[in-house]
C-alpha positions in Angstrom: 143.1 254.0 170.1 144.4 255.4 173.0 142.0 256.6 175.7 143.5 258.5 179.0 141.3 260.2 182.0 143.2 264.0 182.2 140.8 264.0 186.1 143.1 263.5 189.1 141.8 260.3 191.2 141.3 262.3 194.5 138.4 264.9 192.5 136.7 261.2 191.3 135.0 259.8 194.4 132.0 258.0 194.6 129.1 260.4 196.1 127.9 259.3 199.8 124.8 261.4 199.3 121.6 259.5 199.9 119.3 259.5 197.5 116.1 258.5 198.4 113.9 255.5 196.6 110.7 258.4 196.9 109.4 261.3 198.4 105.7 261.8 199.3 104.2 265.1 200.2 100.6 265.6 202.4 101.6 261.9 203.4 98.8 260.1 205.9 99.0 256.5 206.7 96.5 254.9 208.2 97.0 251.3 210.4 93.8 249.6 211.3 93.2 245.9 212.8 90.2 244.2 212.8 88.4 247.6 210.8 89.4 249.2 213.9 91.7 252.5 213.4 94.6 252.1 215.2 97.3 254.3 214.2 97.1 257.2 211.8 100.3 259.1 211.3 100.8 262.4 209.1 103.6 264.3 207.6 103.9 266.6 204.8 106.9 265.2 203.7 108.0 261.4 203.7 111.5 259.9 202.0 111.9 256.5 201.7 115.2 255.7 202.0 114.8 251.5 201.4 117.9 251.0 199.8 119.9 251.3 202.0 122.0 248.7 204.0 119.8 249.8 207.6 117.0 250.9 205.6 114.6 253.7 207.0 112.1 256.4 206.5 112.6 260.1 207.1 110.0 262.8 208.0 112.2 265.9 207.4 109.3 268.5 208.5 108.4 266.6 211.4 104.7 264.2 211.5 101.9 263.6 214.0 100.6 260.5 214.7 98.3 259.6 216.1 97.6 256.3 218.0 94.0 255.0 219.1 93.5 252.5 222.0 90.5 250.0 222.6 87.8 252.6 223.3 88.7 254.5 220.4 90.3 257.4 222.8 93.3 259.6 221.0 96.6 260.4 221.8 99.0 262.4 219.7 102.5 263.1 219.6 103.9 265.9 217.7 107.7 266.1 215.8 109.7 268.6 214.3 111.6 265.8 212.8 111.2 262.5 212.8 112.8 258.6 211.3 111.6 255.3 211.4 113.8 252.3 211.2 112.4 249.5 209.3 113.9 246.7 210.6 113.9 248.0 214.5 110.3 249.1 214.1 111.8 251.9 216.2 110.5 255.2 216.1 112.8 258.6 216.7 111.1 261.8 216.9 113.4 265.1 218.1 113.2 268.6 218.1 109.9 269.8 220.4 108.6 266.6 220.8 105.0 266.7 222.2 102.6 263.6 223.5 99.1 264.8 225.1 96.9 261.9 226.0 93.2 262.2 225.9 93.0 262.2 229.4 94.9 265.8 229.4 98.4 264.9 230.8 101.7 266.0 228.3 105.1 265.2 227.3 107.3 267.8 226.6 111.3 266.1 225.6 113.9 266.8 222.5 114.0 263.4 221.5 111.5 260.4 221.6 111.7 256.9 221.1 108.9 255.0 219.8 108.5 251.1 219.9 106.0 250.3 217.3 106.0 246.4 217.7 105.2 246.5 221.8 103.8 249.9 222.1 106.3 250.9 224.2 108.1 254.6 224.5 110.7 256.5 226.1 113.6 259.2 226.2 116.3 259.0 227.8 116.3 263.3 227.1 115.3 266.4 229.9 111.4 266.1 229.7 108.4 267.8 231.7 105.2 265.9 232.4 102.2 267.4 232.9 99.2 265.9 234.9 96.4 267.9 234.5 94.3 265.7 236.4 96.1 265.6 239.5 97.5 269.0 238.8 101.6 268.1 238.9 104.5 269.2 236.8 107.2 266.7 236.7 110.1 267.5 235.6 113.6 265.5 235.5 116.1 263.0 233.1 114.8 260.0 231.7 111.0 257.9 231.2 109.5 255.5 229.6 105.9 254.3 229.6 103.4 252.5 227.6 101.3 254.6 224.7 98.5 255.0 227.3 100.5 256.4 230.0 99.1 253.6 232.4 102.7 252.2 232.8 105.1 255.2 234.0 108.4 254.8 234.6 110.7 258.3 235.2 114.1 258.5 236.2 115.9 261.3 238.1 112.8 263.2 238.3 112.1 266.8 240.1 109.1 268.7 240.4 105.9 269.4 242.4 104.1 265.6 243.3 101.5 266.0 246.0 100.3 263.3 248.0 97.1 262.3 249.5 97.0 261.2 252.7 
């Protein structure tokens, strides 16, 4: 017997569509350390792409990340899209990203990175930083800080910054 294929070779290409290992709806992940809640991650959709060469987890409908300090104070980070790279433990948030601290400080930007192992947060995009305690609004391009806003470094800034004498 002889068989042949009548489909031209250019039409027999492998699909480049990435298929996730799994999808989770109404996702909530609670990270604890010594029986204390440290982080709560919430999302309406989670796609697990740990089957890829560079594994990652995607949150195509956005996420809310609640970070708790040693005193139990809650800082909230939100973004309309997020991706978590498993190998580097880096979270990237995009589209209308906001960070609100328990003290009333607020950061708005279009992209934000959070390095989970060092708890360091940064952006290289334009941002608006509102400190309601000091009454300041700072705008600029690029900023990095720890998750508690205690060590803050802003790049290329403009805004209204009152200076006490």
